[in-house]
FIVEXKE-884406 format. One line per field, with one value per atom (N, C-alpha, C): residue in one letter; y, x, z; residue number from 1. Coordinates in Angstrom, 3 decimals. Layout:
// FIVEXKE-884406
gudren <- [A/...]
py <- [Y/...]
px <- [X/...]
pz <- [Z/...]
marse <- [NUM/...]
END
This chain:
// FIVEXKE-884406
gudren <- [X/X/X/X/X/X/X/X/X/X/X/X/X/X/X/X/X/X/X/X/X/X/X/X/X/X/X/X/X/X/X/X/X/X/X/X/X/X/X/X/X/X/X/X/X/X/X/X/X/X/X/X/X/X/X/X/X/X/X/X/X/X/X/X/X/X/X/X/X/X/X/X/X/X/X/X/X/X/X/X/X/X/X/X/X/X/X/X/X/X/X/X/X/X/X/X/X/X/X/X/X/X/X/X/X/X/X/X/X/X/X/X/X/X/X/X/X/X/X/X/X/X/X/X/X/X/X/X/X/X/X/X/X/X/X/X/X/X/X/X/X/X/X/X/X/X/X/X/X/X/X/X/X/X/X/X/X/X/X/X/X/X/X/X/X/X/X/X/X/X/X/X/X/X/X/X/X/X/X/X/X/X/X/X/X/X/X/X/X/X/X/X/X/X/X/X/X/X/X/X/X/X/X/X/X/X/X/X/X/X/X/X/X/X/X/X/X/X/X/X/X/X/X/X/X/X/X/X/X/X/X/X/X/X/X/X/X/X/X/X/X/X/X/X/X/X/X/X/X/X/X/X/X/X/X/X/X/X/X/X/X/X/X/X/X/X/X/X/X/X/X/X/X/X/X/X/X/X/X/X/X/X/X/X/X/X/X/X/X/X/X/X/X/X/X/X/X/X/X/X/X/X/X/X/X/X/X/X/X/X/X/X/X/X/X/X/X/X/X/X/X/X/X/X/X/X/X/X/X/X/X/X/X/X/X/X/X/X/X/X/X/X/X/X/X/X/X/X/X/X/X]
py <- [3.731/4.396/4.422/5.388/6.290/4.804/4.741/4.433/5.354/6.086/6.112/6.020/6.378/5.485/5.170/5.784/5.522/4.704/3.784/2.479/2.108/0.476/-1.115/-1.080/-1.293/-1.228/-2.419/-3.673/-4.068/-3.778/-2.934/-2.292/-0.884/-0.915/0.622/-0.151/-1.133/-1.896/-2.596/-2.717/-2.967/-1.951/-0.527/0.491/0.446/1.058/0.293/0.390/-1.207/-1.805/-1.439/-1.876/-1.245/0.354/1.620/2.528/2.651/1.707/1.337/0.580/-0.708/-0.792/0.727/0.811/1.740/2.853/3.227/4.639/4.104/2.505/1.564/1.151/1.709/1.440/-0.630/-0.643/-2.772/-2.884/-3.830/-4.252/-5.880/-6.661/-7.449/-8.430/-9.411/-10.199/-9.974/-8.594/-8.579/-8.798/-9.685/-10.117/-8.596/-8.950/-8.044/-8.941/-8.308/-8.181/-9.799/-10.860/-11.712/-11.449/-11.768/-11.642/-10.853/-11.838/-11.369/-9.876/-9.924/-8.677/-8.105/-7.372/-6.519/-6.001/-6.730/-7.062/-6.037/-6.482/-5.604/-4.753/-4.748/-2.930/-2.785/-2.295/-1.015/-1.561/-1.779/-2.311/-2.640/-3.235/-4.230/-5.706/-6.142/-7.733/-9.045/-9.422/-10.249/-11.004/-10.843/-11.757/-10.980/-9.607/-8.177/-8.323/-8.149/-8.247/-9.662/-10.931/-12.405/-11.927/-10.657/-10.630/-9.087/-8.895/-8.009/-8.465/-9.544/-10.417/-11.562/-11.886/-13.277/-12.623/-10.989/-10.527/-9.779/-9.215/-9.333/-10.507/-11.641/-12.659/-12.721/-13.174/-13.741/-12.476/-11.660/-10.676/-10.663/-11.365/-11.731/-10.016/-9.928/-8.843/-9.757/-10.566/-10.925/-12.953/-13.403/-14.623/-15.233/-16.826/-16.350/-18.754/-18.029/-19.284/-19.989/-20.648/-21.511/-21.857/-21.734/-21.838/-20.767/-19.290/-18.570/-17.234/-17.004/-15.374/-15.464/-13.518/-12.935/-12.386/-12.926/-12.151/-10.403/-9.734/-9.335/-9.895/-9.773/-10.624/-10.117/-10.465/-9.988/-9.637/-8.733/-7.600/-6.853/-6.481/-6.454/-4.423/-4.435/-3.267/-1.613/-3.404/-3.265/-3.564/-5.040/-5.002/-3.749/-3.347/-2.171/-0.809/-0.432/0.406/0.381/-1.282/-1.560/-1.084/-1.218/-1.700/0.183/0.816/1.832/2.967/2.836/4.170/3.514/2.050/1.745/2.389/2.234/2.502/3.867/4.697/6.027/6.583/5.891/6.381/5.701/5.005/4.425/5.194/5.764/6.008/7.404/7.647/9.300/10.453/9.981/10.745/11.990/10.775/11.315/11.777/11.807/12.881/14.106/14.184/15.250/15.839/15.530/15.939/16.889/15.843/16.597/17.778/17.780/18.888/19.749/19.758/20.751/21.539/20.744/21.374/22.211/21.125/22.555/23.802/24.242/24.537/26.075/25.102/25.734/25.942/25.167/25.032/24.753/25.366/25.378/24.359/23.190/22.225/22.951/23.911/25.028/25.422/25.312/26.188/24.990/23.509/22.392/22.042/21.891/22.164/22.734/24.566/25.206/24.841/24.004/23.961/22.758/21.492/19.774/20.750/21.060/21.679/22.794/22.603/23.731/22.429/21.778/20.651/19.334]
px <- [1.068/1.207/2.059/2.525/4.318/4.547/6.020/6.125/6.783/7.325/8.008/9.107/10.164/11.429/12.424/10.987/11.447/10.850/10.034/8.598/9.232/8.710/9.478/7.812/8.389/7.065/6.161/6.236/5.314/4.633/4.553/3.721/3.428/3.962/2.781/2.043/1.805/0.878/0.020/0.002/-0.673/-1.427/-0.889/-1.959/-2.195/-1.691/-3.172/-3.675/-4.259/-5.935/-6.394/-4.987/-6.111/-7.181/-6.781/-7.094/-8.726/-7.898/-8.575/-10.297/-9.718/-10.693/-11.716/-10.984/-11.225/-12.522/-11.598/-12.768/-14.488/-14.269/-15.139/-15.064/-13.788/-13.630/-13.698/-13.026/-13.104/-13.924/-15.175/-15.949/-16.081/-16.407/-15.950/-16.096/-15.790/-16.294/-16.265/-15.642/-14.519/-13.464/-13.357/-12.739/-11.272/-9.840/-9.012/-8.106/-7.271/-6.550/-4.983/-4.982/-4.190/-2.111/-1.928/-0.313/0.053/0.260/0.950/0.256/-1.037/-2.082/-1.652/-1.781/-1.219/0.553/1.079/2.484/2.574/1.961/2.175/0.915/0.064/-0.790/0.322/0.579/1.526/3.112/3.845/4.502/5.728/5.842/6.292/6.463/7.532/7.634/6.276/5.891/5.434/5.075/6.898/7.011/6.694/6.840/6.907/5.262/4.409/2.663/2.308/3.789/2.977/3.195/3.995/4.834/3.912/2.677/1.841/1.082/0.090/-1.116/-0.926/0.601/1.087/0.648/0.506/0.943/-1.040/-1.674/-3.301/-3.326/-3.000/-3.433/-3.828/-2.764/-2.194/-3.148/-3.938/-4.567/-5.252/-5.825/-7.383/-8.170/-7.537/-7.857/-8.406/-7.712/-8.001/-7.892/-8.638/-8.502/-8.174/-8.179/-7.495/-8.682/-9.694/-10.220/-9.516/-8.752/-7.440/-8.502/-7.617/-8.178/-8.850/-10.070/-10.744/-9.377/-9.047/-7.811/-8.495/-7.694/-7.845/-9.376/-9.808/-11.390/-11.034/-11.346/-11.579/-12.458/-11.964/-12.391/-13.444/-14.616/-16.174/-15.101/-15.522/-15.051/-13.343/-13.087/-12.118/-11.839/-12.305/-12.407/-13.028/-13.884/-13.257/-11.868/-10.821/-10.029/-8.636/-9.025/-8.176/-8.254/-9.881/-10.046/-9.352/-9.788/-8.451/-6.673/-6.850/-5.285/-4.434/-5.185/-4.909/-5.051/-5.923/-5.952/-4.839/-5.104/-4.045/-2.391/-1.981/-1.156/-0.624/-1.660/-2.106/-1.529/-2.589/-2.324/-0.873/-0.735/0.442/2.305/2.463/3.254/2.837/1.596/1.975/1.530/0.145/-0.171/1.139/2.277/3.268/3.878/4.540/5.063/3.889/3.262/1.870/2.500/1.940/1.482/3.486/4.236/5.625/6.183/5.552/5.993/4.980/3.703/3.232/3.293/3.834/4.555/5.667/5.896/7.339/7.491/6.575/5.606/4.848/4.737/3.353/2.070/1.134/0.001/-0.713/-1.715/-3.006/-4.200/-4.433/-5.343/-6.960/-6.742/-7.945/-7.401/-6.425/-5.901/-6.302/-5.262/-5.106/-6.588/-7.778/-9.023/-9.621/-9.350/-10.258/-9.730/-8.724/-7.708/-8.184/-8.042/-9.604/-10.312/-11.151/-12.686/-12.709/-11.483/-11.718/-11.618/-10.464/-10.471/-11.503]
pz <- [-14.234/-12.768/-12.189/-11.531/-11.325/-10.264/-9.895/-8.571/-7.633/-5.863/-5.334/-5.848/-5.591/-5.954/-4.111/-2.630/-1.839/-0.736/-0.809/-0.883/-2.423/-1.172/-2.174/-2.931/-4.906/-5.540/-5.509/-4.870/-3.906/-2.996/-2.133/-1.103/-2.231/-2.802/-3.888/-4.679/-4.547/-5.847/-4.755/-3.193/-2.563/-2.444/-1.967/-1.531/-2.560/-3.946/-5.077/-4.992/-4.830/-4.766/-3.398/-2.369/-1.266/-1.195/-2.131/-1.963/-3.125/-4.018/-4.891/-4.367/-3.689/-2.627/-1.375/-0.939/-0.237/-1.165/-2.555/-2.756/-3.537/-3.428/-3.923/-5.466/-5.983/-7.262/-7.413/-6.249/-6.793/-5.845/-5.011/-4.433/-4.433/-2.867/-2.569/-3.657/-4.164/-5.297/-6.264/-6.678/-8.140/-8.775/-9.605/-9.906/-10.103/-9.932/-10.394/-11.348/-11.491/-13.451/-12.331/-13.848/-12.845/-12.306/-12.481/-11.886/-13.391/-14.480/-15.732/-15.946/-16.038/-16.740/-16.191/-14.935/-14.090/-14.537/-14.080/-14.413/-16.178/-16.899/-17.971/-18.141/-17.853/-17.580/-17.017/-15.654/-15.132/-15.361/-16.225/-16.398/-15.525/-14.300/-13.784/-14.143/-13.285/-13.322/-12.692/-13.423/-12.514/-11.450/-11.417/-9.720/-9.245/-9.029/-7.740/-7.606/-8.405/-8.764/-8.110/-8.190/-7.469/-5.826/-5.445/-4.785/-3.413/-4.228/-4.003/-3.259/-5.018/-3.923/-3.172/-3.090/-2.586/-0.197/-0.469/1.277/1.189/0.073/-0.445/0.336/0.006/-0.086/1.469/1.919/3.634/4.610/3.836/4.965/4.609/4.136/3.263/2.686/1.476/1.115/-0.080/-0.755/-1.699/-1.536/-2.805/-3.338/-4.425/-4.169/-5.248/-5.980/-6.852/-7.104/-8.664/-8.197/-8.727/-10.367/-10.874/-12.324/-13.019/-11.919/-12.292/-12.203/-11.342/-10.803/-9.059/-9.712/-7.914/-7.611/-7.049/-6.189/-5.517/-4.664/-3.692/-2.568/-1.374/-0.802/0.263/0.583/1.854/2.833/3.266/4.157/4.093/2.643/2.166/2.855/2.726/2.709/4.142/5.366/6.569/7.143/6.629/7.095/6.435/5.312/4.896/5.752/6.299/6.940/8.727/9.156/9.966/9.724/9.472/9.242/8.836/8.570/6.778/8.662/9.431/10.228/11.747/11.984/13.016/12.452/11.347/10.903/10.911/10.602/10.655/11.810/12.893/14.247/14.779/14.498/15.478/14.106/13.646/12.201/11.637/11.499/10.896/11.913/12.494/14.106/14.488/14.738/15.847/15.890/13.975/13.097/13.348/12.682/12.410/14.097/15.062/16.821/16.400/16.319/16.888/16.083/14.485/13.926/14.296/14.529/15.271/15.985/16.781/18.117/18.377/17.115/16.910/16.018/15.164/15.012/15.220/16.850/18.002/17.530/16.319/15.364/17.640/17.631/18.526/17.824/18.602/18.486/17.125/17.750/17.381/15.742/15.388/13.976/13.516/13.929/13.427/12.849/13.586/13.621/12.075/12.536/11.716/10.114/9.805/8.785/8.448/8.784/8.267/8.068/8.668/8.524/7.380/6.398/5.516/4.347/4.139/3.665/3.771]
marse <- [1/1/1/2/2/2/3/3/3/4/4/4/5/5/5/6/6/6/7/7/7/8/8/8/9/9/9/10/10/10/11/11/11/12/12/12/13/13/13/14/14/14/15/15/15/16/16/16/17/17/17/18/18/18/19/19/19/20/20/20/21/21/21/22/22/22/23/23/23/24/24/24/25/25/25/26/26/26/27/27/27/28/28/28/29/29/29/30/30/30/31/31/31/32/32/32/33/33/33/34/34/34/35/35/35/36/36/36/37/37/37/38/38/38/39/39/39/40/40/40/41/41/41/42/42/42/43/43/43/44/44/44/45/45/45/46/46/46/47/47/47/48/48/48/49/49/49/50/50/50/51/51/51/52/52/52/53/53/53/54/54/54/55/55/55/56/56/56/57/57/57/58/58/58/59/59/59/60/60/60/61/61/61/62/62/62/63/63/63/64/64/64/65/65/65/66/66/66/67/67/67/68/68/68/69/69/69/70/70/70/71/71/71/72/72/72/73/73/73/74/74/74/75/75/75/76/76/76/77/77/77/78/78/78/79/79/79/80/80/80/81/81/81/82/82/82/83/83/83/84/84/84/85/85/85/86/86/86/87/87/87/88/88/88/89/89/89/90/90/90/91/91/91/92/92/92/93/93/93/94/94/94/95/95/95/96/96/96/97/97/97/98/98/98/99/99/99/100/100/100/101/101/101/102/102/102/103/103/103/104/104/104/105/105/105/106/106/106/107/107/107/108/108/108/109/109/109/110/110/110/111/111/111/112/112/112/113/113/113/114/114/114/115/115/115/116/116/116/117/117/117]
END
């Protein structure tokens, strides 16, 4: 895993696991690596992974079966989608709209480009 120096590593781990759920790579009730396993796999201190898992657990995305490991929670994909959409609309879209206005892009031009992609 390559890390972006502009964002905390534990947040990047959260994003990576959420992306795997959204893509369908991880599904409800799938086991994910232990804190130590995942830390070794991606070359990160286990404490950093533990912090990520704690946040994901607090959000209801994963849960811990004591003595067995961490699993993707039922409804995790819907929760991730809901949070990601809200974050996009609240944080990213306003920046995009401001930039589009600055560049004089019309809604029609933006829509046409979106349909290409």
